[in-house]
Phi, psi and omega in degrees: 000128176295144179276351184269126178280128180261131175263127187275142175282166177306320178295316180294324178297320179295321176294324175297322177299315181295316177298321179296319178297321179291320177297318178297321177296321177295324177295322176299313179302316180296316180300318180291335182276348180288107182204152180302132179098343177283142171271159177294332176294322178294320177298316179300320180297320178299318179297312182299315182296320179297312183298315182294316178297336180275001178085018180243181180239137175295114186298323187282337187297117182071011176291113186053028178091004180295132190271359183242169175271344177221151170269123184236112190238131189244130172061258183275001176279123185279304182209168171065028173295132181274126177300139182193217185276353183302131180265130177282137184236157176307134180097347177286154165246138190235118176266129180235123179246125185228151175222142177231130177255122183231120180049041173089002180236151190248136166250136187223128180203163181208160175200159177244130190230149181276147169257110181064217179274125178247167182293155175304324180295317179294319179298317180295319179301314180297318181295317180294319180298313179298313182294329180298328175300313182290328174295319180294316186282000168299338181252011177272064184229151179306130180100334174286167177255159176307319183297335179294324179295309182298321180298320180292320177299309183299315182299317181292312183297311182291331175294339177264003176091013180248183181226152178257138178295137182258336188280345180228145188221169171286185191193163168292157180211146181182247175291336176245153177296317181242111176237169171289149003264164167291147182233085179295156178260026183211162178289138179216157177265141179294326173255116186268172187302327182276005179091350178287168181240133174260124180301139179221066186292155171284149179278137178228153182299143182097350174283142174236125184225153174257115177260122189215083175300133172243116193238132178252143177289334178254227179286165183277353183292146181227169169217158180255132181292164182301341178291352177083358183238304192290124180260128180236160175292140182293330183261005179078008180285164178292154177224153176222160188215134176217134187210143167219152169274130182234156177248130174279128182240192175272009177214232178293146177294148176261124180273114187276347183239030188265348194309322187272346197267073182238000000 
């Protein structure tokens, strides 16, 4: 990840809007494909076909060797689930993370969706995760700091009895999927215990960032499966993920990947 924060020009912002709309559309396709009997590979195929037919490129496909067009994570899988033969069943919750690259710019978004009837606990987890994003972006305003977003997410999530993942964070997004700055979903000190410094820049108009709470029903600890990609909760509890790419403006943030999420 480059350490330099890129401020987008009006032309670049318009391309980000277009990329964001396509990513949001791909998320819609994935959400509609979540059904009992579908494999995660079939959901991934639907996402890829939509993105390609729209004149864009699936950002995740072959990114650092990732084999799918979407990350599809089920139940205790937090992020980076590899599409494959796994069959989605009634009662599962399915997190889908998608990216679309259009004319050199990336839209990135994610959501967690129910398959059929899910437990009240699973439903509440998904609702809290989604709402935590909106609590966080109340502070995605010019003059606030990156840490203000994470503090708001953490306070809301923990107030509901859940935990936020610490090992993975949101990020800047633009010509690259992962740009500066990192956007943690938790409160942090600029000077850390080991004496190192975590950047905590102020937000300025023209910044584009992906805010993506990853929330566990149990503890925040995670582990990575032997495939080197799939992240699961350490205690086997359910996890949910919600993400949008946003633009910092001179007022309220503009959500660039929101079109489908109504």
